[in-house]
N, C-alpha and C positions, 0 to 999 in steps of 0.2 A: 458502416463501421470498418475499422482496420484491425489487423492482428499484429501484436508486437510481443516483445519479450523483455524481461528485466535482466539486463546483461551481466549482472553479478554472477550469474550461472556460468559465464564463460571468462571468468577472471584470469584463467591460465592462458588465454589466447591474447595475442596482441590486438590492439584497437582495430587495425585493418583486417586482420584475420577474422576477428569477431564479426565485423560488418559483412564480410564476404559470406560467412557461414549463415548469418541471419538472412541475407538476401537469397542465397541458394535454397534456403528452407521455405521460401515463399512468403516471408513476412513483410510488413509495411513500416514498422516502427521499432524503435529501441527506447527503453527506459534505462537511464544511466546513473549509476551510483556516483556521488560526489564526495562521500566520506561517511563517517559514522559506521553503523553496523554493515552497510553494503560495501564499504571500502570505496576506493577511487581508482581501481585498476585501469579504467578507460577514460579517466577525466582528471587532468592536472588542474585542479580548481584554481589555485593561485596563479599558475602560468597563464591560463586562459583569461582570467580577469585582467592580467597585466598587459597582455599582448593582443592587439587587433590581428596581427598576422597569424598567431596561433589559433585564434578564434575562426578566422577564415579557413585555414587549413583543416581544422576540426570539422567545420560544417561542410566544406567541400567534399570531404571523405564520406560523409553521411548522405548528402544530397546527390552526389554523383552515382550512388547506388540506388537512387529512387526511394530512399528511406527518410523518415522524419524522427524527431525526438518527441515521444509522448510526454515524458516527465523527467526531471532530475529527482534523485532520491537520496536522502541523508538521514535515515532513521536512527535516532539516538534518544537521549533523555535530557532535554534542556531545563528541566526543573528537578534534576537529580539532587539529593542532599550532598553528593560529592561535588563540591563547588568547582573544582578544576574540570571535571567531566561536563558539568552543566554549562560552564563557560565555553568549552570547546564545542559542545553540541550547538549552542546558540550561534557561535561565530561561523561554524560550517553552514548552518541554516541560512544566515544572512548573506554570506558569500554566494551560496547557491541561488538564492532569490535574485541577487544582483546579476549573476551570470545568466539565469533564466530570462531576465528582461533583455539583456544584450542579445541573446540568441533566439528571441521570440518563442521560448518554450513556455507554454501556458500554465504548467502545474509543477509544484515542488511537493513531493511526497515525504512524509515523516511520521513519527509517533507523537502523541500528545504529551507523553512523559508521565512519570509518577514521582511524586514528592515523598519525603520521609514522613514519619508520623508526627513530628513536632520539630520546632526550630532546634537545630543542633544535632538532629538525627544523623546516623552514619549511613543508613541503607534505605532504599525505596520501600514503601509500604503500600500494598494493594488490598484495601478492605473489600471483602466479598460477602459480608453478612451484616445486617444492621444491629445485631445483638450478640454479645453484650454491648451496651450503648457506647462504650469507648470507641468501637469501630466507626459508629456513625459520627462521633465527635471528630475523629481523625479525618474522615472523608470530607466533612464540612470544612474543616480547617484547610485541607489540601486545596479544595476548590476555591475558597474565598481568598486565601493568602498566597497561593502559588500558581495554580492552573489558570484561573481567569486573568489575574494581572499579567502573567507572561504572554498569553495569547491575545490579549487586548493590544499590547504593544507590538507583538509579532504580526498580528493580523493587519494592523495599521501600516506596518512596514511593507508587507506584501501588497496591500492596496496601492501604496505609493509607487510601487514598482510594477503594477499591472500584472501581478502573478497570483494564481490561486493556490491554496494550500490543500493538499490531500492527506488528511490524517487517516492512517490505517487503523481500522477498528480491531484492536488486537488485545487479547487477554494479557493482564499484567500491567496495562496502562489505564489511566483514568478514563480515557475515551475508548470504549470497546463495544458499544452498542449504538443502534440508531438514536436512542433516547439521549445518551450522554453526548453524542455527536451534535444533536440539535440543541441541547442545553448549552453547550459551549459556544456554538455558533451564535445563538441568540444573545449570549452575554458578552460577546467579543466583536466579531467582524463577519461580514458576508464573504470575505475572502476565505474563511475557514470552512472547509467541507470535507467530504470523505474520499479516501482511496479505498473503495469497497473490495474486500477480499472475502469471498464466501467461505473459504476454508476456516476462518476464525469465527464465523457465524454458526456453522453447523454444530460445532462442539458445544456451543452455548445454548443450543436448542432454538436458534433463530432461523426462520425460513428466509433464504436469500432473496427470493422473488418479492416477498413482503417488504424486506429491507430496502430493496431497490425502489419500490413504490413510495415508501415513507420518505426516503431521502430525496428522490427525484422530484417529488411534488413540492419540496421546499427549495429546489434549486441547489441542493447540497451534495450532489454526486459529481465529483470532479475527475475521478479516475477509477479504473476497474482492473483488479488483479484476477487472473485465472489460475486458481489452485484448488485442489480438491481435498477432502478429508474422509477417511474411512472410520466409522464408529463401530467398535467391537462391543456389542451389548453384553456379552459374557464378562468382558473385562470392566465394563461400566458397572456391572453389578458388584464387582469386587472393589474397584478403586474410585468409582464416581467420576464425573466429568472434570473435576478439578484435580486431575491426575498429575502428580509431581515426578513420576518416573522419567528417566532420560528418554529423549525421542528415539534413541536406538533400541529401546526395549520393546520392539514391535510385538513380540508374542504376548506380552502381558499388558501393554498400554491400552487404555480405554479408547483412545483415538490416535490416528496417525495421518500425517499429511500424505496425500497421494497425487499423482499426476491426473490431469483432467480426464474424467470418465472412469477412473479406477476406484473412486469412493462413492460416487453417485452417477446415475445413468446419464448417457448422452441426451436423453429426453429431458432430464432436469436441467442440463446445461442449455438446451434449446429453449426451455421455458425462461431461463434467465436472460438469454440474448433477446428473446421476444419482449420481455419486460423492459429491458434497456431501450429497445427501439420504441416501444409504446409510450414510454415516459420521457422521451426526448434525449437520451444519451446516444449520440451518434459519433462516438470517439473511439479510442483505442481500447481493445481488450488485451491486456499485457500478461503474458504467461510468466508465472513464477513456479519454479520446479524445486521442491524440497522432498521428493519421494525417496525414502530410505531403501526401497526395494528395487529401484531401477538405477541404471547408470545415467549420467547427465544426458548423453545423447538419446538413449532410448526413452527416458521420461519426457524429455523435451519434444521429441518427434511424435510421441503418443499424444501429447497435448495439442501439437500442431494439427495432426490428422483429425482428432476429434472436434477441435474447434472449427477447422475449415469446413467441416460437414454441417455445422449449424450457424456459422456466422452470417449475418445479414449485411451484405456489402452495399447493395444498390438501394436507392431511395424508391419508395413505392410510387406507382403512377396514380392518376385519378382512377377511381373505381369504375371501370368500364362496364361492369356487370350490374350496376345498380344506379 
């Protein structure tokens, strides 16, 4: 396995300075935002698509430092009821897939999206309970009329360009659990898989090791984010896990994103790395840092240190003892 980072964390750095810092920190790969929520601070998407010279310069800067690109990321909402935003999300996704093919980047990470509650709705609607039955009706309509049709077409597009899609299992979007991931994959395309981020599983009560096994057995684990979550049970008792307080309200929030090892033990992270190895994921573990208690540098370096201690880099030999 290799260790990487989602470079949106360093959007204030120039492309070259970011690469130098990543290399100096002992990492092997970068995950680069091409638009949408991650922004495009380190990737001129249109410019790279249009110019072979720019693509060569871009890749030379990365490869000369011994780095690789684990994925391009363009998290947005391609089935948003806001038609302009949905169109922009889709266009960025398709441009990103085309660039990924040109540069031999195997994965494009994004969100599944969330539709409105009906045709003509103004805002996304994320149903989280089957009753009253209107919620079930909304969910059924969203999947059949919006989610599946979009990802059938998008999945086919990705297949045609030899790129895998890594959908992040994230609350607020229709694909947020192993079940919804596999349901969509079965209904659309084998190109559709998961960008598994355990931070979004813990607050839903899902064991990340179990999720790794479920998805990897189906060949649906395409990328892996390393981000932690701290669950504050006292605050869960007050607010529940569907806590709508701003992320900055750490004192009262039910759960808070943390740097690796600050929400769950390094042993639990070791268990995840072992599960990844056991079930065939021998690719990049990409650090994502959204810890409100730490600076960018301290949170990032904490994650690097903890992951370096548990990452399995070398392939195992034959069992010499048995």
